[in-house]
C-alpha positions in Angstrom: 0.0 -0.2 -0.3 1.2 3.4 -0.6 2.7 5.1 2.7 2.0 9.0 2.9 5.1 10.9 4.1 4.4 14.0 3.5 1.4 16.0 4.1 0.4 19.7 2.8 -2.4 21.2 4.4 -3.7 24.4 1.9 -5.0 26.9 4.5 -4.0 28.0 8.0 -7.1 29.1 9.8 -9.4 27.4 12.5 -9.5 24.3 11.0 -6.3 23.4 8.9 -4.0 25.1 11.4 -5.5 22.5 14.5 -5.7 19.4 12.4 -2.6 19.2 11.0 -1.1 20.1 14.5 -2.8 17.0 15.8 -1.9 14.7 12.9 1.8 16.1 13.1 1.9 14.7 17.1 0.3 11.6 16.4 2.2 11.0 13.0 5.6 11.5 14.2 7.2 9.9 11.1 4.8 12.3 8.7 6.2 15.4 8.1 3.0 18.4 7.8 3.2 21.4 6.3 0.5 24.0 6.5 0.6 26.5 3.7 -1.0 30.0 3.4 -0.9 33.1 1.4 -1.3 35.2 4.3 2.0 35.8 5.8 1.2 37.7 8.9 -1.1 34.6 9.5 2.0 32.3 8.5 4.1 34.1 10.9 2.1 33.8 14.2 1.8 29.9 13.7 5.8 30.1 14.0 5.2 32.6 16.7 4.9 32.2 20.7 1.7 34.0 19.9 -0.5 31.8 18.0 -3.0 33.4 15.2 -6.3 31.6 17.3 -7.3 30.2 20.6 -7.9 26.5 21.3 -7.6 25.6 24.6 -4.5 22.8 24.0 -3.5 24.1 20.9 -0.1 25.6 21.8 0.8 22.9 23.8 0.0 20.5 20.6 1.9 22.9 18.2 5.0 23.3 20.3 5.4 20.1 20.9 6.2 19.0 17.1 6.8 22.1 15.2 10.3 22.9 13.5 10.2 19.1 13.9 7.9 17.4 11.6 5.3 20.4 11.5 6.1 23.5 9.7 4.0 26.5 8.3 4.8 28.2 5.1 3.9 30.7 3.0 5.8 28.4 0.2 2.6 26.6 -1.2 3.9 25.4 -4.4 6.9 24.0 -3.2 4.9 22.1 0.0 2.3 20.8 -2.8 5.0 19.8 -5.2 6.4 17.7 -2.5 3.4 16.1 -0.3 2.2 12.6 -1.3 -1.2 13.8 -0.2 -3.2 17.4 -0.5 -5.4 18.4 2.0 -8.7 20.2 0.4 -7.9 19.0 -3.0 -7.5 15.2 -3.2 -9.9 14.1 -0.7 -13.4 14.7 0.9 -12.2 14.6 4.5 -15.0 16.7 6.2 -14.0 17.8 9.8 -16.7 17.8 12.3 -14.7 20.4 15.3 -16.4 22.1 17.6 -14.3 25.1 18.6 -13.3 25.3 22.3 -12.9 21.4 22.3 -11.0 21.0 19.1 -8.0 19.5 20.2 -10.0 17.1 22.4 -12.3 16.4 19.0 -9.4 15.7 17.0 -7.4 13.5 19.7 -10.7 11.0 20.2 -13.2 11.7 17.6 -17.1 10.6 17.2 -16.3 9.5 13.9 -13.7 10.4 10.8 -15.3 10.5 7.6 -13.6 10.0 4.1 -15.0 10.3 1.3 -13.7 9.4 -2.3 -14.6 8.4 -6.2 -15.0 4.8 -6.9 -12.1 4.5 -9.3 -9.2 2.7 -8.4 -7.2 6.3 -7.8 -10.0 7.5 -5.7 -9.9 4.3 -3.3 -6.0 4.1 -3.0 -6.3 7.7 -2.0 -8.8 6.8 0.3 -6.9 3.6 1.8 -3.4 6.3 2.3 -5.6 8.6 4.1 -7.1 5.9 6.3 -3.7 4.8 7.4 -2.5 8.3 8.4 -5.8 8.4 10.7 -5.2 4.7 11.9 -2.1 5.6 13.9 -4.2 6.8 16.9 -8.1 6.2 15.9 -10.0 2.6 15.9 -10.7 1.9 12.3 -14.4 1.2 13.2 -14.4 4.9 13.9 -13.0 5.6 10.4 -16.2 5.6 7.8 -15.8 5.8 4.2 -18.2 6.9 1.3 -18.4 8.3 -1.6 -17.5 12.0 -2.3 -21.3 13.2 -2.2 -22.3 10.8 0.6 -19.1 12.6 2.5 -20.2 16.1 1.7 -23.9 15.7 2.4 -23.1 14.1 5.8 -21.2 17.1 6.5 -24.0 19.8 5.5 -26.7 17.4 7.4 -24.9 17.0 10.5 -24.4 21.0 11.4 -27.8 21.6 10.2 -29.4 18.7 12.5 -27.2 20.5 14.9 -28.5 24.0 14.4 -32.0 22.5 13.9 -32.4 21.3 17.6 -30.9 25.3 18.8 -33.8 26.8 16.7 -36.2 24.4 18.0 -35.2 24.7 21.8 -34.9 28.8 20.9 -38.6 28.9 19.4 -40.2 27.2 22.8 -38.1 29.6 25.2 -40.2 32.2 23.7 -43.5 30.4 24.2 -42.0 29.8 27.8 -41.7 33.6 28.6 -45.0 34.0 27.5 -46.6 31.2 29.5 -44.6 31.3 32.8 -42.7 28.4 32.1 -38.6 27.7 32.2 -37.2 26.4 29.2 -34.4 25.0 31.3 -36.6 22.5 33.3 -38.4 21.9 29.9 -35.1 20.8 28.2 -34.5 18.7 31.0 -37.7 17.1 30.5 -37.4 16.3 26.9 -33.8 15.8 27.5 -34.2 12.7 29.6 -36.2 10.7 26.7 -33.7 9.0 25.1 -34.9 9.0 21.5 -34.4 12.6 21.9 -31.2 13.1 24.2 -29.7 16.3 25.8 -27.5 17.7 23.6 -28.3 20.9 21.9 -30.7 21.9 23.9 -29.5 25.0 25.5 -31.6 28.3 24.6 -29.7 31.4 24.0 -29.5 34.7 22.1 -29.0 32.1 19.0 -26.0 30.1 17.1 -23.0 31.7 15.4 -19.8 30.4 14.3 -18.5 29.6 10.8 -20.4 26.3 10.0 -24.1 26.2 11.1 -25.7 28.9 8.9 -23.1 28.3 5.9 -23.8 24.9 5.8 -27.6 25.2 6.6 -27.7 27.8 3.6 -25.6 25.7 1.2 -28.5 22.7 1.8 -31.0 25.1 1.4 -29.0 26.3 -2.3 -28.9 22.8 -3.4 -32.3 21.8 -2.5 -33.2 25.0 -4.9 -31.1 23.9 -7.3 -32.2 20.8 -7.6 -35.8 21.6 -7.9 -36.8 20.5 -4.2 -38.7 23.9 -2.8 -40.2 22.4 0.2 -37.3 21.2 1.4 -35.4 24.4 1.0 -38.2 26.0 3.1 -37.8 23.6 5.7 -34.2 24.1 6.2 -34.2 28.0 5.5 -36.8 28.1 8.5 -33.7 26.9 10.9 -32.0 30.0 10.2 -35.0 32.5 10.1 -35.9 31.1 13.9 -31.9 32.4 14.7 -32.5 35.7 13.3 -36.0 36.0 15.0 -34.5 34.9 18.4 -31.6 37.6 17.9 -34.0 40.3 16.8 -36.7 39.2 19.6 -33.7 39.4 22.3 -32.8 43.0 21.0 -36.2 44.3 20.8 -36.5 42.7 24.7 -33.2 44.9 25.7 -34.8 48.0 24.2 -38.2 47.5 25.6 -37.1 46.6 29.0 -35.1 50.2 28.6 -38.4 52.3 28.5 -38.3 52.0 24.9 -35.3 53.9 24.1 -31.7 53.3 24.4 -30.3 56.3 22.6 -27.4 57.9 24.3 -27.6 55.1 26.7 -24.5 52.9 28.0 -25.1 49.2 27.5 -22.0 46.9 28.4 -21.7 44.2 26.1 -20.4 41.1 28.0 -18.7 38.6 25.1 -18.2 39.0 21.8 -17.0 35.3 20.8 -19.8 33.4 18.9 -19.3 31.0 22.2 -16.8 30.4 24.9 -13.5 28.9 24.6 -12.5 30.5 21.4 -11.9 34.3 20.3 -13.7 33.3 16.6 -16.3 35.8 16.1 -17.8 34.8 12.8 -21.3 35.0 12.4 -21.7 35.7 16.4 -24.7 36.7 17.8 -22.7 39.4 19.2 -22.5 41.4 16.3 -26.0 41.3 15.3 -27.0 42.3 19.0 -24.8 45.5 18.9 -25.4 46.3 15.1 -29.2 46.2 16.4 -28.5 48.5 19.5 -25.8 50.9 18.0 -29.3 51.4 15.1 -31.2 52.5 18.1 -28.3 55.2 19.0 -27.1 53.0 22.1 -23.5 53.5 23.4 -21.8 50.2 23.6 -18.8 49.1 26.1 -17.8 45.6 24.4 -15.4 43.3 26.8 -14.3 40.1 25.6 -11.0 38.3 27.3 -9.9 36.4 24.0 -11.2 38.4 21.0 -8.8 41.6 20.2 -9.9 44.9 20.1 -9.1 45.1 16.2 -11.1 42.5 15.4 -14.6 43.7 17.5 -13.9 46.9 15.2 -13.4 45.0 12.3 -16.4 43.1 12.6 -18.7 46.1 13.6 -17.2 48.3 10.9 -18.6 45.8 8.2 -20.5 48.0 5.4 -23.8 45.8 6.3 -23.4 46.2 10.1 -22.5 49.9 10.3 -22.1 53.3 8.3 -20.2 56.2 8.3 -18.7 56.9 12.2 -20.9 54.7 14.2 -18.4 52.7 15.0 -16.4 55.5 16.3 -18.7 57.0 18.3 -20.7 54.2 19.6 -18.1 51.9 20.5 -15.7 51.1 23.7 -13.9 48.3 23.9 -13.0 48.0 27.3 -9.9 46.0 29.3 -11.9 44.2 31.6 -15.7 43.5 32.6 -15.9 46.4 35.3 -14.8 49.0 33.3 -17.6 48.1 30.7 -20.3 48.1 33.3 -19.3 51.5 34.7 -21.9 53.9 34.4 -24.0 51.5 32.5 -27.8 51.4 32.4 -27.5 47.5 31.7 -25.2 44.8 30.9 -25.7 42.1 28.3 -24.2 38.7 27.8 -23.9 37.3 24.9 -20.9 34.9 25.1 -21.0 32.0 27.9 -17.4 32.6 29.2 -17.3 31.2 32.9 -15.6 34.3 33.8 -18.8 36.0 34.0 -20.1 33.6 36.7 -17.4 34.8 39.2 -18.0 38.2 39.0 -18.4 40.7 42.0 -22.0 41.7 40.9 -22.6 43.6 44.3 -19.6 46.0 42.9 -20.9 46.2 39.6 -24.3 47.3 40.7 -23.2 50.1 43.0 -21.5 51.8 39.7 -24.3 51.2 37.3 -27.0 53.6 36.6 -30.5 52.6 38.4 -32.5 50.7 37.7 -29.6 48.5 37.1 -30.5 46.0 34.2 -28.9 42.3 33.3 -29.7 40.5 30.0 -28.8 37.3 30.1 -28.5 35.7 26.7 -26.9 32.7 27.5 -28.5 31.4 30.9 -25.0 31.8 32.6 -26.7 33.4 35.6 -29.5 31.0 36.6 -28.2 29.8 39.9 -27.4 33.9 40.9 -30.8 35.1 40.0 -32.2 35.5 43.9 -28.8 36.6 44.8 -28.4 39.1 41.9 -32.4 40.1 42.6 -31.5 40.8 46.6 -28.4 43.5 45.8 -30.9 45.1 43.3 -30.9 44.4 39.6 -33.5 43.8 37.5 -32.9 40.6 35.4 -34.3 39.1 32.2 -33.0 36.1 30.6 -33.7 34.1 28.1 -36.5 31.3 28.3 -38.1 32.4 31.8 -39.8 35.2 33.7 -37.7 35.6 36.7 -39.6 38.6 38.2 -43.0 37.6 39.4 -44.0 41.4 39.0 -42.7 41.2 35.3 -45.7 40.8 33.0 -45.0 38.4 29.6 -42.6 40.3 27.5 -44.6 41.1 23.8 -42.0 43.6 21.4 -43.6 46.8 20.8 -40.6 47.5 18.5 -40.0 46.1 15.4 -36.4 45.4 14.2 -36.0 44.3 10.7 -33.9 41.5 9.5 -30.3 41.3 8.9 -28.1 39.0 7.5 -23.9 39.3 7.2 -24.2 37.7 4.0 -27.0 40.3 2.5 -25.0 43.1 0.6 -25.3 46.5 2.6 -28.5 48.7 2.3 -27.7 52.3 2.5 -29.9 54.4 4.4 -31.4 57.4 3.1 -29.9 60.3 4.8 -32.3 62.9 6.4 
């Protein structure tokens, strides 16, 4: 059987970097070269400050970089010398979850490899299987044809996104009835046919994969004349958009129907905890909706650089003119962000937000002081926070006995980062 001794991976991003770093660590006799046209990104991979944050990644890279793991901009040379080139040879979709990518790579639920039925295709499939067999049990390595492999990737993310949109739809019903979506999720999650994974109601899913893959599925269905199927999966995206707009409307309504010139602290900008990735983050959407209403945002995230936050909010579809420079301040810590704020909004479920000194925060905030928990991270602190004096609004639960069921009185238009920017007429 053909033996792979040199691997080239094109793309040093959130997938290529971690995946090939783990391959290099688990296969010390294979030389792995990750190439990218972005010289700054490659320089970062070769430095002490990696371009992405992922728990455990730095240790993996440092254990084999310069030995059998290399990062380079010499794309042509790396391709020419490689026995296998990731991206261009086989369908080998990743099923990584950011924040647990290294764990997922070292102990995967499955590895999926798709290839043509031709002799060359099957030879390539067997060769790649041999690479993964260095640390993955053979029974966890699945081989399919190329179409099955690619559709499996889209379907897996579509099913996960669907579960989040499903529980988020129930969260709206819970707020209107007095039920608690966490109790509902726990009750239905004990049914073994359903299971308890991905039943956490929130301000909406983000990241690079869920929306992209669901929309790819919608596009395929439309192209293949399956309009009913396309509409079914489009509703997953529509519900996610609705949840974000609903949450932003709730903030505005609770703050007496206006946030103009009011300071609002945004805690968390990454799309989920344990990553610095902001792609399709719900924080971008919430920030946009609040900026459109004239709110002054003070944003804090422990892992997202200031430059990335400004870049995301300066996207032509998010803001215009000098909106960001006028309305957005990046804070160095959560206490600074909350100082003098009318409200704090938790958009990312960082563990540190459970440990903050909320009595200290309350003293420095304007009164009445509001907490909008978009990730249900403060559930265990509700009684304590109410005693301190906070007004608490959370997803899928009516916290205050005096609070009436929420029904938005302000209409926030739909918005997508995928849409071309729409310029507002100057007045």
